[in-house]
VMD Tcl script that draws the C-alpha trace (Angstrom):
set ca {
  {-56.80 49.89 13.62}
  {-59.37 48.90 16.29}
  {-59.16 45.34 17.53}
  {-55.56 44.90 16.37}
  {-53.06 44.49 19.21}
  {-50.40 47.16 19.24}
  {-46.83 45.97 18.85}
  {-44.66 46.87 21.84}
  {-47.52 47.28 24.31}
  {-47.15 44.13 26.42}
  {-49.66 45.17 29.11}
  {-52.54 45.11 26.59}
  {-51.60 41.66 25.29}
  {-50.39 39.98 28.46}
  {-53.40 37.71 29.05}
  {-53.37 36.67 25.37}
  {-49.61 36.11 25.42}
  {-49.84 34.02 28.60}
  {-52.67 31.94 27.10}
  {-50.70 31.45 23.89}
  {-47.55 30.38 25.77}
  {-49.52 27.87 27.86}
  {-51.21 26.44 24.77}
  {-47.83 26.12 23.05}
  {-46.47 24.29 26.09}
  {-49.38 21.84 25.89}
  {-48.53 21.04 22.27}
  {-44.72 21.11 22.49}
  {-42.81 21.89 25.70}
  {-39.64 22.89 23.83}
  {-41.50 25.41 21.66}
  {-43.38 26.71 24.70}
  {-40.10 27.20 26.52}
  {-38.58 28.97 23.53}
  {-41.59 31.28 23.30}
  {-41.44 31.95 27.05}
  {-37.73 32.73 26.82}
  {-38.17 35.10 23.87}
  {-41.08 36.86 25.54}
  {-39.51 37.46 28.93}
  {-35.71 37.25 28.74}
  {-35.05 40.94 28.01}
  {-37.63 42.36 30.46}
  {-36.31 40.02 33.16}
  {-32.72 41.10 32.50}
  {-33.78 44.74 32.87}
  {-35.60 43.86 36.09}
  {-32.56 42.03 37.49}
  {-30.20 44.87 36.53}
  {-32.19 47.19 38.78}
  {-31.14 45.06 41.73}
  {-27.59 43.99 40.90}
  {-26.59 47.04 38.80}
  {-24.56 44.93 36.40}
  {-25.85 43.82 32.99}
  {-23.70 40.68 32.73}
  {-24.59 39.46 36.21}
  {-28.27 40.21 35.57}
  {-28.14 38.15 32.36}
  {-26.45 35.26 34.19}
  {-29.06 35.27 36.95}
  {-31.95 35.33 34.49}
  {-30.36 32.52 32.47}
  {-30.13 30.45 35.67}
  {-33.83 31.04 36.32}
  {-34.76 29.89 32.81}
  {-32.48 26.86 33.06}
  {-34.09 25.88 36.36}
  {-37.54 26.46 34.82}
  {-36.69 24.05 31.99}
  {-34.94 21.37 34.06}
  {-37.66 21.18 36.71}
  {-40.47 21.45 34.12}
  {-42.04 24.21 36.16}
  {-44.55 25.01 33.43}
  {-46.60 22.08 34.75}
  {-46.83 23.31 38.33}
  {-47.10 27.11 38.26}
  {-50.51 28.26 39.45}
  {-49.92 31.97 38.79}
  {-48.95 33.46 35.46}
  {-45.53 32.59 34.09}
  {-44.77 36.32 34.11}
  {-45.54 36.68 37.82}
  {-43.54 33.57 38.67}
  {-40.51 34.63 36.61}
  {-40.36 38.20 37.92}
  {-40.66 36.96 41.51}
  {-38.01 34.28 40.92}
  {-35.62 36.82 39.41}
  {-36.12 39.26 42.28}
  {-35.51 36.51 44.85}
  {-32.44 35.26 42.96}
  {-31.06 38.82 42.86}
  {-31.48 39.15 46.63}
  {-29.72 35.81 47.11}
  {-26.90 36.99 44.88}
  {-26.58 40.28 46.77}
  {-26.46 38.37 50.07}
  {-23.74 36.13 48.65}
  {-21.81 39.14 47.35}
  {-22.13 40.86 50.72}
  {-20.81 37.71 52.46}
  {-17.91 37.50 50.00}
  {-16.96 41.15 50.58}
  {-17.25 40.63 54.33}
  {-15.05 37.51 54.18}
  {-12.41 39.32 52.11}
  {-12.35 42.14 54.64}
  {-12.01 39.67 57.49}
  {-9.24 37.80 55.69}
  {-7.29 41.04 55.20}
  {-7.89 42.26 58.73}
  {-7.27 39.02 60.60}
  {-4.85 37.22 58.30}
  {-2.33 36.44 61.02}
  {-4.78 36.22 63.94}
  {-7.10 33.33 64.60}
  {-10.54 34.41 65.77}
  {-11.96 32.74 68.82}
  {-15.19 30.81 68.14}
  {-17.21 33.15 70.38}
  {-15.95 36.17 68.41}
  {-16.92 34.49 65.16}
  {-20.40 33.76 66.51}
  {-20.80 37.35 67.72}
  {-19.74 38.68 64.33}
  {-22.16 36.35 62.56}
  {-25.00 37.47 64.82}
  {-24.14 41.10 64.20}
  {-23.99 40.48 60.46}
  {-27.41 38.78 60.55}
  {-28.87 41.72 62.47}
  {-27.51 44.17 59.91}
  {-28.73 42.02 57.03}
  {-32.25 41.75 58.51}
  {-32.36 45.50 59.07}
  {-31.26 46.19 55.48}
  {-33.85 43.77 54.08}
  {-36.55 45.45 56.17}
  {-35.88 48.76 54.42}
  {-38.14 49.86 51.56}
  {-36.72 48.76 48.16}
  {-35.52 52.21 47.03}
  {-33.95 52.88 50.42}
  {-32.21 49.48 50.22}
  {-30.81 50.26 46.77}
  {-29.50 53.65 47.86}
  {-27.91 52.23 51.00}
  {-26.25 49.32 49.17}
  {-24.91 51.62 46.44}
  {-23.52 54.00 49.03}
  {-22.16 51.71 51.70}
  {-21.27 48.55 49.81}
  {-20.40 49.84 46.35}
  {-18.81 53.11 47.51}
  {-20.84 55.32 45.15}
  {-21.13 59.03 45.87}
  {-24.52 60.59 46.54}
  {-24.33 62.31 43.15}
  {-23.57 59.02 41.34}
  {-26.46 57.32 43.11}
  {-28.83 60.16 42.26}
  {-27.91 59.94 38.57}
  {-28.09 56.14 38.51}
  {-31.52 55.99 40.17}
  {-32.95 59.14 38.62}
  {-33.58 60.89 41.94}
  {-32.29 64.06 43.57}
  {-29.25 64.18 45.83}
  {-31.59 65.27 48.64}
  {-33.62 62.08 48.13}
  {-30.41 60.04 48.36}
  {-29.46 61.84 51.59}
  {-32.92 61.16 53.00}
  {-32.71 57.43 52.15}
  {-29.24 57.13 53.72}
  {-30.41 58.94 56.85}
  {-33.46 56.68 57.11}
  {-31.38 53.52 56.57}
  {-28.83 54.52 59.22}
  {-31.61 55.36 61.66}
  {-33.22 51.94 61.14}
  {-29.84 50.21 61.53}
  {-29.05 52.10 64.74}
  {-32.45 51.21 66.23}
  {-32.07 47.58 65.21}
  {-28.61 47.28 66.74}
  {-29.62 49.05 69.97}
  {-32.53 46.64 70.49}
  {-30.17 43.70 70.70}
}
mol new
graphics top color blue
foreach p $ca { graphics top sphere $p radius 0.5 }
foreach p [lrange $ca 0 end-1] q [lrange $ca 1 end] { graphics top cylinder $p $q radius 0.2 }
display resetview
């Protein structure tokens, strides 16, 4: 029927939905928050899962974002759309989580490798600098290339598993790995 919004087509109704959520916040912040949560929780969880590749972790990260949104009353200070803010916040929180996870894995490896040996402070500083170089180089990669590299090198997935998970060909995975390694080599040679 013309003029009737289609159910399940959020792109057509986004401006109306955003307006409605803001108006609800003006009348009752708790109801506005509930409406915001119902509108965006599932899409944000799907978005987060693309980065962290784990449904439970994605749900935890999104829940943290909503909790922060409520506690800090961010609905009063967001100049962009709530949708834009939330998707950006989730992406940033996922990157922070991945950095933390990478640090944790690195620390576990160091603990296993150097359990009986104490590292000299200059060695620790060198390792930290090297880690920061690698991290910067990885974050400079295009998003898809980053995902492929992290799945391969940090999660130990095979090229075939990565291809299936990301819906690309094995050749595309090989290309992304080759590109990532090339960028890393150049980055490490420069310093």
